[in-house]
C-alpha positions in Angstrom: 144.5 130.6 101.5 143.5 126.9 101.6 140.3 125.9 99.9 137.6 124.2 101.8 137.3 120.5 100.8 134.1 119.7 98.9 131.6 117.7 101.0 131.5 114.0 100.0 127.9 113.3 98.7 126.1 110.2 100.0 126.0 107.3 97.7 123.0 105.0 97.0 123.2 101.3 97.0 120.8 98.9 95.4 119.6 95.6 96.9 117.2 93.0 95.3 115.2 92.2 98.5 113.1 89.5 96.7 116.3 87.7 95.7 118.0 88.2 99.0 115.1 86.7 100.9 114.6 83.8 98.5 111.0 85.0 97.9 109.7 83.5 94.6 106.7 85.7 94.2 106.5 88.8 92.0 105.5 92.2 93.3 103.7 93.8 90.4 105.0 97.4 89.8 101.5 99.0 89.8 100.7 97.6 93.3 103.4 99.7 95.1 105.0 99.2 98.5 104.8 100.7 102.0 107.8 101.1 104.2 108.5 102.3 107.8 111.0 101.9 110.5 110.8 101.5 114.3 113.2 101.5 117.2 112.7 98.0 118.7 114.2 95.2 120.7 115.0 92.0 118.9 116.2 88.9 120.7 117.2 91.1 123.6 119.2 93.5 121.4 118.2 97.2 120.9 118.1 98.4 117.3 116.2 99.7 114.3 113.9 97.4 112.4 112.8 98.2 108.8 109.5 97.0 107.4 108.5 96.9 103.7 105.0 95.7 103.0 103.7 94.8 99.6 101.2 92.7 97.6 102.6 89.7 95.7 101.3 87.3 93.1 102.5 83.8 92.0 101.1 84.6 88.6 98.7 87.1 87.2 95.8 84.7 87.3 96.1 83.9 91.0 94.9 86.2 93.8 97.4 88.6 95.4 98.9 88.0 98.9 100.2 90.4 101.5 103.9 90.0 102.3 106.1 91.9 104.7 109.9 92.1 104.4 111.6 92.8 107.7 115.2 93.9 108.3 116.5 93.7 111.9 119.7 95.8 112.3 120.5 93.9 115.5 120.6 90.6 113.6 121.7 92.0 110.2 119.4 90.1 107.9 116.2 90.4 105.9 113.3 88.0 106.2 110.0 87.7 104.3 106.7 86.7 105.8 103.5 85.8 103.8 100.9 87.4 106.1 98.0 86.0 104.0 99.2 82.4 104.5 100.0 83.0 108.2 96.3 83.7 109.1 94.5 82.0 106.1 92.7 85.3 105.5 90.3 86.0 102.6 92.1 86.8 99.3 92.9 90.3 98.4 90.7 92.0 96.0 92.3 92.2 92.5 93.0 96.0 92.6 96.3 97.7 92.0 96.6 99.3 95.4 99.3 99.1 98.1 98.8 98.3 101.8 99.5 100.6 104.7 101.4 99.6 107.8 102.5 101.1 111.2 103.7 100.1 114.6 101.6 100.8 117.7 104.0 101.4 120.6 101.3 101.7 123.3 100.6 97.9 122.9 103.8 96.7 121.1 101.7 95.6 118.0 102.4 95.8 114.3 99.5 96.5 111.9 99.0 96.1 108.1 95.9 97.7 106.5 94.8 96.7 103.0 91.9 96.5 100.5 90.4 93.0 100.7 87.2 91.1 99.8 84.9 89.0 101.9 85.4 85.9 99.7 87.3 85.0 96.5 84.0 85.5 94.5 83.1 88.8 96.1 83.6 92.1 94.2 82.8 94.2 97.3 85.8 96.0 98.7 86.5 96.1 102.4 89.1 97.5 104.7 90.9 94.6 106.3 93.8 94.3 108.7 96.6 91.9 109.7 98.0 92.7 113.2 100.8 91.1 115.1 101.4 90.6 118.9 103.5 88.2 120.9 101.2 85.4 119.9 101.7 85.9 116.1 99.7 87.3 113.3 95.9 87.8 113.4 93.2 88.9 110.9 90.5 91.5 111.4 87.8 92.9 109.0 87.5 96.6 109.9 84.6 97.2 107.6 82.6 94.5 109.2 83.6 95.5 112.7 82.5 99.1 112.2 79.8 98.9 109.6 81.6 101.6 107.6 80.7 102.4 104.0 82.6 100.6 101.3 85.9 102.0 100.1 86.6 103.2 96.6 89.4 101.3 94.8 92.2 103.4 96.3 94.8 102.6 99.0 93.9 103.4 102.6 96.4 105.2 104.8 97.0 104.5 108.5 98.9 105.6 111.5 99.0 105.5 115.3 98.5 108.6 117.5 100.7 107.6 120.4 99.9 110.7 122.4 96.4 109.5 123.0 97.0 105.8 122.4 94.7 105.5 119.4 94.9 104.0 115.9 93.5 105.6 112.7 92.7 104.4 109.2 91.6 106.9 106.5 90.1 106.1 103.1 87.9 107.6 100.3 84.5 105.8 100.1 82.4 105.0 97.1 80.3 107.9 98.2 83.2 110.3 97.7 83.4 111.0 101.5 86.6 110.8 103.5 86.1 108.1 106.1 88.0 107.4 109.3 88.2 104.1 111.2 89.7 104.6 114.6 90.6 102.4 117.6 90.6 103.0 121.3 90.3 100.7 124.2 86.6 100.2 123.4 87.4 98.8 119.9 87.1 100.1 116.4 84.7 103.0 115.4 83.7 104.8 112.2 83.6 108.6 111.6 82.6 110.4 108.4 85.2 113.2 108.2 83.5 114.9 105.3 80.4 115.4 107.4 82.3 116.2 110.6 84.5 118.9 108.9 82.2 120.2 106.1 84.8 119.2 103.5 84.0 118.8 99.8 83.9 115.4 98.1 87.2 113.8 97.4 88.6 113.0 93.9 87.6 109.5 92.9 90.5 107.0 92.7 92.8 109.0 95.1 94.1 108.3 98.6 94.4 110.8 101.3 97.7 111.7 103.1 97.7 111.4 106.9 100.1 111.9 109.7 100.5 112.9 113.4 102.4 115.7 115.1 103.5 114.2 118.4 104.8 117.5 119.7 101.6 119.5 118.9 99.4 116.5 119.7 97.5 117.0 116.5 96.4 114.8 113.5 96.3 115.9 109.9 94.6 114.5 106.8 95.0 116.0 103.4 93.2 115.0 100.2 92.5 116.1 96.6 88.9 117.4 96.2 86.8 117.1 93.1 87.8 120.7 92.4 91.4 119.4 91.8 92.6 121.4 94.8 94.2 120.2 98.1 92.1 120.3 101.2 93.1 119.7 104.8 91.4 118.5 108.0 93.0 118.9 111.4 92.3 117.1 114.7 93.0 119.0 117.8 92.0 118.8 121.5 89.5 116.0 120.8 87.8 117.2 117.7 88.2 117.4 113.9 88.1 121.0 112.9 86.4 122.6 109.9 88.3 121.7 106.7 91.0 124.0 105.3 90.7 124.7 101.5 94.2 125.2 100.3 93.4 127.1 97.2 95.4 129.5 95.0 97.9 126.9 93.8 98.5 124.8 90.7 95.7 122.2 90.3 96.5 118.6 91.2 96.4 115.5 89.1 94.7 112.4 90.3 98.0 111.1 91.8 97.6 110.8 95.6 99.4 113.4 97.8 101.9 112.5 100.5 102.5 114.3 103.8 104.6 114.3 106.9 106.0 116.5 109.8 109.7 117.4 109.1 112.3 117.8 111.8 112.0 121.6 111.7 108.3 121.2 112.8 106.8 122.1 109.4 103.8 120.2 108.0 104.7 119.3 104.4 102.4 118.0 101.7 103.7 117.1 98.2 101.6 116.5 95.1 101.9 116.3 91.3 100.4 119.3 89.5 98.7 119.3 86.1 101.8 121.3 85.0 103.8 118.0 85.5 105.8 119.5 88.4 106.1 118.1 91.9 104.8 120.8 94.3 105.2 121.1 98.0 103.0 122.9 100.5 104.7 123.7 103.9 103.1 125.1 107.0 104.4 126.6 110.2 102.1 129.5 110.7 100.9 129.9 107.1 101.0 127.8 104.0 103.7 128.6 101.4 103.8 126.9 98.0 107.2 125.6 96.9 108.4 123.6 93.9 111.0 121.2 95.5 113.1 121.2 92.4 114.2 124.8 93.0 115.1 124.0 96.7 117.3 121.1 95.7 119.0 123.1 92.9 119.8 125.9 95.5 121.1 123.3 98.0 123.4 121.7 95.4 124.9 125.1 94.7 125.5 125.9 98.4 126.8 122.5 99.3 129.3 122.2 96.5 130.6 125.7 96.2 134.3 126.2 97.1 
């Protein structure tokens, strides 16, 4: 009896995007990057476009700048854009935090959300935005536009809820509350999710995880509370519901969680536990705690057995 051939594993390739684009600035390792892709039309050609957004510095004594690397599959090349220089926006605050970015299909606009300051001499953090339409890049100060409380020095997260044509930014404030800045056709607004949902205070220095279920038409925000446990807040049918304490699991470190909806329809949130393991919570009808290492070990056995 003939043996089944072993599946050929995918192979990773490495590309130095800074060198490829001729970008002379350094991207400090502690600032991080944000990446997403979108199906788009470029120069009349349909294709996928990749966006990698990061903070860069010429030297460690100069203020940081927001850059975005863009790869257009239709054209087959990477380009780098200095967003700060494009709009002559106020300098970034000198904090080691990454920006967030998303594409808003309802209006065909791209958005980059980051921690900034009102002036080079100011120490007060604000939520600021670069956004792009057919006329180029523009700047917007979301903290000033909404009168929202000041953010703590942690990265904001952002996404578009296309099913209701709204945009959303979430961050932890200096008051420990989880705050939402959201946009509709009337402009930007502020909402205190901690008050709206009865949630506990968030762990200082952490960022929430946030994502949308287009199929279920729901929004989801997860964060680490000061009890070192994960908590969730769900938006459904026009309202943020009472928060969900996801207890009974290994305590979390102060590393920020990440979350998404997988193709099987599960909500998935991953975090680093105080045991040094990476843990995943998955939800279809009920939460189940998983350690992703065990899943991948099992998959490797099943895929490569003869």
